N, C-alpha and C positions, 0 to 999 in steps of 0.2 A: 198197185204199184205203177200202173200205166198212168193213173191220174196224178201221181207225184211227179212223174217225169213231165207231163204237160204243164203242171203248175210251176215247176222250176223253169221251164223254157219261157213261160209267160212273164215271170219275174225278171228273168235275164233280159228279155226283150224290152220290157218297160224301163228297166235300168238303163239300157243303151239308148233308148229314145230320149229319156230325160237328160242323160249325159250329153248327148249330141245337141240337144236343143239349147243347153247352157252355153255352147260355143257360138251360137248364132248372134248376130248383131241386131240392133234395133235403132229406133230414131234417136235415142239419147245415149246409147252406149255402143262401144265397138265390139265386133266379133274378135275372137282369138287371132284370126288371120289378119284382120285390119290393125289390131294392136301391134302385132309383130312387124307388119309392113311399116307402120308409123315409127316404131323403134329403129328400124333400119334406116329410114329417111332421116330421122333426127341424128343418128350416128354419122351418116354420110355428110350432113350439113355441118356438124361440128368438126369433122375431120377436114372438111374443105376450108372452113374458117381458120382452123388451127394451122393449116399449110399456107395461108395467105399472110404475107408479111405486113400488109396494110391494115389488117384487122387485129384487134386485141382479143384473143380467144376467151380470156377470163372476164371480159366485160360484156359479152354477148350471150344471152340465154336463148335456147332453142327448144321449142315444144312442137309437137305435131299431133293433129287430130284428124283422121280420115284424109290424109294427104294435104291438109292445109297447114303450113308452117307458120308459127308465130315467132318472130324475132323481137326480143326486148333487151333492154340494157343501154349501153352507151358506146358512142363512136367519137373519134376525134374531129371529124369534119363531114361535110355533106357528100363528098366523093366516096368516103368509106361507107356511108349509109347506102348509097346507090350500089356500091360494090357488093355489099352484103346481100342485097336484094337480088342482084343479077346472079351471083354465085349460087344462091339458094334456088332460084328459078331453073338453073341449068341442071339440077339433080333430077335423075329419073324418078318418077313417082310423085313429084311435087305438083299438086293441082293448083295451088295459089300460095301467095305469101302475104301475111299480115305483118307489116313492118312497123313496130312500135319503138324502134331505136331512137335515142335522143342524142343529138349532137351536143357535146359538152364544151 
């Protein structure tokens, strides 16, 4: 009976180790925490763009990976392009901005 208890604890320990290891990030993929942080950054950038009257929310796409924000889509003029970059850089947690917006 004692061995059954030890084996059960061993399996539970192995399960927890494997489960927690699945939450860790690597060079090519994000950890769960990084993913959630990036989702929050993306939401903040989208909200900021939505609240700005000079930018068209529906023409700007935002993605984030490890704090690097990718802006893509279209803007009406060069000042809007710069404004989108500046607004994005002002968000807490943004490490850098890759601006691929196109002036139409």
